[in-house]
N, C-alpha and C positions, 0 to 999 in steps of 0.2 A: 504494500500500500504506500502511496505517496501523498503527503499532506502539502497542499499548495500554499505558498506564502502570499495569499491574497485573501483578504477577509470579506466574508459575506455578511453585511451588517444591516441589510434592509429587510422588510417584512412584506407580507401580503402578496399582491400580484407582482410587485416589483421584485420580490424574491424569486418568484416563479420565472419571471423573464430573465433574471440574472442567471439562474441555474440552466435555463435553456440555452442562453448565450454561452455559458461555460462549456456545456456539452458540445456545442458547435465548434468552439475553439479547440477543445481537446481532440475532436474528430479531425480537425485540420492538422493538428500537431502529430498525432500518432495513427491516423486512419490508414496509413500505408504500410504499417507493420503488422505482423501476425500475432495479434493479442485480442482478448476480450476484456472489456473494462466497464466499470460502473462508477457513478459519482454519488457521494454522500456528503453531508455537512456535519461536522463535529459540533458538540455543544458550545465550544468557544468560537464558532463562526468560521473556522477554516475548512475549506472543502478538502475531502479526501477522495483519492482515485484508487480503486482496487483494480489490479491488473493481473491477468493470467494469460499464459500462452508461451510459445517458443521464443518470442521476441520481447518478453516481459522486461528484461534488463535494459534493452535498448529503449523501450518506451518510457521506463522510469527515468532514464538519463535525459531523454528529450524533454520530458515535462520538468525535470529539475532545472535544466538549462533555460527553459522558456519562462518559468514561473518562480524559481527558487522554492525551497522546501522548508517546512517547519519540522524541527528535529527535537527529540526528547533530551538530548545532552549536547554539550559543546566542548570544543578543544581550543586551547589557547593558540592564537595566531591564525586561525582559519576564518574565512568569511562566511557569514550567515545572513539571512534576511528576516527582518521584523517589519511590522507595520506601524506607522506613526499613530500613536494613540493619544498623546498629551504633550504639552510643552509649557514652559514658563521662561522667564529671562535667564534661568540658570542651566537649562538643558532641554533635550528632547527625550521622551519616553517611548520606547518601541515595545509592541506586543509580540511575544514570540511563542504564544500558545499556552493553554492551561496545563498541558501534560508535561511541560518542561521540568527537569530536575533542578532544584535550586542549587546554585554554586556560588557562594560568596566570593571565592577567589577570582571568579570571572565576572562578578557583578550581576549574576543572574538571580533575580528575586523569586521568591516562592509563589508570587502571584502571576508569574509568567511574563515579567517585563524586564527590560534593560534600560537603564538611565544613562544617556550619553551627555556628559557635561559640555557646556558651551565651548570650552577651550580644547575639546577633543573633536569638534566638528570639522575644523580645518577649512572653514568657508569664509574667512575674512572677518573684519571687525563687526561689532554689534552684539547685542544679546541674542540668545537663541530664538526669542520671539521675533526679533527683527530679521534674523537670518531666515527663519521659516517663511516669512512674508516675501523677502527679497528673492528667494529661490522657488517660490510657488509650491511649497510643501503642504499640499492639502491633507486633511486628516485621512488616515488609513493608507496613505501612500506607502508601498513597499520600499524599504531602504536597506542597503547592505551595510553591515557593521562587523567589527572584529571584537569579540568579547575579551575582557581583561580587567586589570585594575590600574587605571580606569579603562572602560571600553571606549572605542573610537569609531567614527564613521570610516568605512572602508575606502581605500584609495580609489578603487574603481568607481565608487559612488560619488566621491568628490569630483572626479574627472567628468562624470556624466552631468552633474549639476552645474559645474563651471561651463561645460559645453553649451548648456541651455542659454546661458547669458551671453554667449558669443554668436548666437544665431540671429534670427529675424524677429524674435519675440514669440511668446507662447501665452496661452490661457489654459491653466490646469484646472481640472474638474474632478469632483468625486460624486459618488452616489448615482452614477449613470453608466450604462454600457456604451461601448463605442458607437453602436448603431443609433442609440438614443441621442448622443451628442451630435452625430452627423445630421440626423433628422432635424435637430434644433437649429443648427447652423444654416441648413437649407431653408427652414421655415422663416428664419430671420432675414433671409436674403443675402447671406454673406458667403455663399459657397465659393465664389471666385476670389475671396479675400484670404483663403487659407491654402496651405500646401498639402497638409494631411492631418489626420488625427492619430496620434500614437497611443497604443495601449500600454499603460503603465502598470495596471493591475486589472482585475476583473471589472471593478467599478471606479477605477481611476484612469483618466484619460488626459492627454495633452494635445491641445489644438495648436498646430504650428502655423504661425502667421506668414503671409507673403511679405516681401520686403517693404512694401508701402502701406501695410496694414498696421493700425495703431492698436496694440493689445488692450489698453483700457477702453477704447471705443468699442472693440469687439465684445469685451466682457459686458459693457453696458447694454449692448444690443441683444445679447442672447440671455443675459441674466434673468430677465423677467419671464422667460420661457422655460427656465431650467431650475427646478428646486434643488439646488446643490451648492456646495462651497466652490467658489471660483477664485483663483488667484493668478495675477499676471506675473510673467517673467519678462523683464525688459532687457533689450539688447544693450 
């Protein structure tokens, strides 16, 4: 079984749509290998994929590469994925799953969270709250980190976030599938103002703006159509 590092935190019909979207994405990821699979959702909101068949190892590796995985234990110096659950001026808190084994030496708390201090983010000056806003870190965004004393944001994650600020601008969104975000952009009449919509997690997306598109203007245009958290990343 593989537990995907993307949290399912919506309910009702939105939850059903999200699970349907996840099944389609998994089919795209591993539909070409010889396995049977099924999707469930754990009590902590992380989706689990049960995989059987001759190519099960291949399928698990593909899903791990595409989504990151939630694991029950950690090793020093290795990269893992958590989802952004809380923040304040002093740091970011990542959710790594309720089934995790607490490890004080690696700063893994018994409630399944990891606290990354501001000075271990490596994303420039400012408080963690200011950094979160500047880099468009919407709640539940999957982020790579390295456990330790103290834990830190992974170098690969820092590189990705800095790359966002060197581009043409973005609007990051949570609580919506990629299809829902694209439909909203189209409905607001801004289909020609974007390059693409990148999937950051199951319900976390990044709208990549064209060179002449103003991210705050795009946010204002689509925000009234989309009940979600939206944050701009300015070039």
